C-alpha positions in Angstrom: -0.1 0.0 0.2 1.6 3.4 -1.1 2.1 5.8 1.5 -0.1 9.3 1.4 2.4 12.2 0.9 1.3 15.8 1.1 2.9 18.9 -0.9 2.6 22.3 -0.2 1.5 24.6 -3.4 3.2 28.4 -3.7 0.2 29.3 -6.1 -1.9 31.7 -4.1 -5.2 30.9 -2.8 -7.7 34.0 -3.5 -11.1 35.0 -2.5 -13.3 36.6 -5.3 -14.0 40.5 -5.1 -16.8 42.1 -3.2 -17.7 41.8 0.6 -20.3 39.2 0.2 -18.3 36.8 -2.1 -17.4 33.6 -0.4 -15.6 32.0 -3.7 -12.3 30.1 -2.4 -9.9 29.2 -5.6 -6.4 28.1 -6.3 -4.4 25.4 -7.9 -3.9 22.5 -5.5 -0.9 21.0 -8.2 1.2 22.8 -10.9 2.8 20.6 -13.5 6.2 20.7 -14.8 7.1 23.2 -12.2 10.3 22.2 -9.8 9.3 21.7 -5.9 11.2 24.0 -3.7 11.8 22.8 0.0 12.6 19.3 -0.2 15.7 17.4 0.1 15.8 17.1 -4.4 13.8 17.7 -6.6 10.3 16.8 -7.3 8.2 17.6 -10.8 4.8 16.6 -11.4 3.7 15.4 -15.4 1.2 16.4 -17.3 -0.8 13.4 -17.4 -0.2 12.2 -14.3 -4.2 13.3 -13.3 -5.8 11.7 -16.1 -8.4 9.1 -14.5 -7.6 10.4 -11.4 -10.7 12.8 -10.3 -13.0 10.6 -11.6 -12.3 7.9 -9.0 -11.8 10.2 -6.1 -13.6 11.3 -3.0 -11.8 14.8 -2.4 -12.2 17.1 1.1 -10.8 20.3 1.8 -10.0 21.3 5.0 -8.5 23.8 6.8 -4.8 23.0 7.1 -5.3 19.2 6.2 -7.2 18.8 9.9 -10.7 16.7 9.5 -11.4 17.2 13.2 -12.4 20.7 12.3 -14.7 20.2 9.9 -15.3 20.0 5.8 -15.0 23.0 3.8 -16.1 21.3 0.8 -16.1 18.1 -0.7 -15.8 16.3 -4.6 -17.3 12.7 -4.7 -16.6 11.6 -8.0 -17.8 14.4 -9.8 -20.1 15.6 -7.7 -20.2 17.8 -4.3 -19.6 21.4 -3.2 -16.4 21.1 -4.5 -15.4 21.8 -8.0 -12.1 20.4 -9.5 -10.5 21.0 -12.9 -7.6 19.9 -14.5 -5.9 23.0 -17.3 -2.4 23.6 -18.5 -1.2 24.8 -15.6 -2.2 22.2 -13.0 -5.3 21.1 -10.8 -7.8 23.9 -10.0 -10.0 23.7 -6.9 -13.5 26.5 -6.2 -15.5 26.3 -3.3 -18.0 28.7 -1.8 -16.8 29.2 2.2 -19.6 27.1 3.9 -21.8 29.7 6.2 -20.3 27.9 9.5 -17.6 29.2 11.9 -15.0 27.3 9.8 -16.1 29.0 6.6 -16.0 32.3 7.9 -13.1 31.7 9.7 -11.2 30.8 6.5 -12.2 33.8 4.3 -11.1 36.2 7.4 -8.0 34.3 7.7 -7.4 34.7 4.0 -8.6 38.3 3.2 -5.6 39.2 6.5 -3.2 36.9 4.7 -2.6 34.4 7.4 -3.7 31.3 4.8 -2.0 32.3 1.5 -1.3 28.9 -0.1 -2.4 25.6 -1.1 -1.5 22.0 -0.2 -2.8 18.6 -1.5 -2.7 15.1 0.2 -1.8 12.6 -2.6 -0.7 8.7 -3.4 1.3 7.8 -6.2 0.9 5.2 -8.6 3.8 5.6 -11.2 6.9 7.5 -10.2 10.5 7.5 -11.9 14.4 8.7 -10.1 16.8 9.8 -11.7 20.4 11.0 -10.0 22.0 14.3 -11.7 25.3 15.1 -12.5 25.4 17.1 -9.0 24.4 14.3 -6.9 21.4 15.2 -6.1 17.9 13.5 -6.7 15.4 14.2 -9.2 11.8 12.6 -9.2 9.0 12.6 -12.0 5.9 11.8 -10.1 4.2 9.8 -13.7 0.9 8.8 -12.4 -1.0 9.7 -9.2 -3.0 7.1 -7.4 -5.5 9.2 -5.2 -6.2 12.5 -4.1 -7.1 12.3 -0.4 -7.8 16.4 0.0 -6.7 20.0 -1.1 -6.3 22.4 1.3 -5.7 25.7 2.4 -3.2 25.8 4.6 -1.6 28.6 7.1 1.8 26.5 7.7 3.5 25.9 4.0 6.5 24.6 5.6 5.0 21.9 7.6 3.8 20.4 3.9 6.8 20.8 2.4 8.8 18.5 4.9 6.1 15.8 4.5 7.4 13.0 1.9 8.1 9.7 1.0 10.8 8.5 -0.8 10.0 5.4 -1.8 13.0 4.2 -4.7 16.0 6.1 -4.7 18.2 3.1 -3.3 20.8 3.7 -0.9 20.3 7.6 -1.2 17.1 7.2 1.1 18.5 8.7 4.2 17.6 12.5 4.0 14.2 11.8 3.0 13.5 8.9 5.1 14.9 11.8 8.1 12.2 13.8 7.0 9.5 11.0 7.1 10.7 10.0 10.7 10.3 13.4 12.0 7.1 14.1 10.0 5.7 11.2 12.3 7.5 12.3 15.3 5.4 15.5 14.8 2.0 13.3 14.1 2.3 11.6 16.9 2.9 14.1 19.1 -0.5 16.3 18.2 -2.3 13.1 18.9 -1.0 13.0 22.0 -1.6 16.8 22.5 -5.4 16.3 21.4 -5.9 13.2 23.6 -4.8 15.1 26.3 -7.2 18.0 25.5 -10.1 16.0 25.7 -9.3 14.1 28.6 -8.9 17.8 30.4 -12.5 19.0 28.8 -13.9 15.8 30.0 -12.5 16.2 33.4 -13.2 20.0 33.5 -17.2 19.3 32.2 -17.5 16.7 35.4 -16.1 19.4 37.5 -19.0 22.1 36.0 -21.4 19.0 36.7 -20.7 18.6 40.3 -20.4 22.3 41.2 -24.1 23.1 39.7 -25.2 20.3 42.2 
C-alpha cells in the first residue's frame, strides 16, 4: 500500500472580490514545476491526473485537519467542491460554507494568514534519476489517488512531508523527513488526547459545581 504524501503549492489561494463573496479558489498542484523545500527535486508530469478525479473522493480541509470540519467535498465529480485540470495544474473552487470554519477561512485569507494551498495524495508511478551534481530528481508520472486539497497556514510543514519510495541507498535524507513527520503527528495526537481528557474532567467538575 502506497503511503500518503503531502505537498505545498506556492500558488496563492484567493477569495473573489466583493464583501459578500464566499468563493475560494486556488491551484492545489502545478504541472512541470520544480518543487522547493525538499531534499530533492520533484516534478509532476502533465497527464499524472488522467482518470484520477473520476475515482477520487476529495475533501477540502483547513490545514489538512479533519477534526476542524469539512469546507467542501468532491465525490466522483459531484459535490460542493469543483476540481478541474488545465494546462497549469489542478484548480479547485468552492463557496466557503456559512459556518464558523467557513467564516474563519475567509477572514484569514483576506488578512493573509492563509495564503497557499496543499494537497494529499498517493503515487502510482514515479521515476528517480540521479543528477550530475549528485542530487536526486523525482518525476511523478501517475498519481494514484487524491485525498484532500487544503488552504494552509503553515506551508513549511507541508514541504517536509515526503515519502521517498525508490532512491536506493540515498534515502537517508528523505527518510529522516518521514521520521520527523511521524514524530510531529504522534505529538499532535498526544496533545489532542490530553486536551480531550482535560475537557472531559472539566465538564464533570462543572456538573458537580451545579449540584
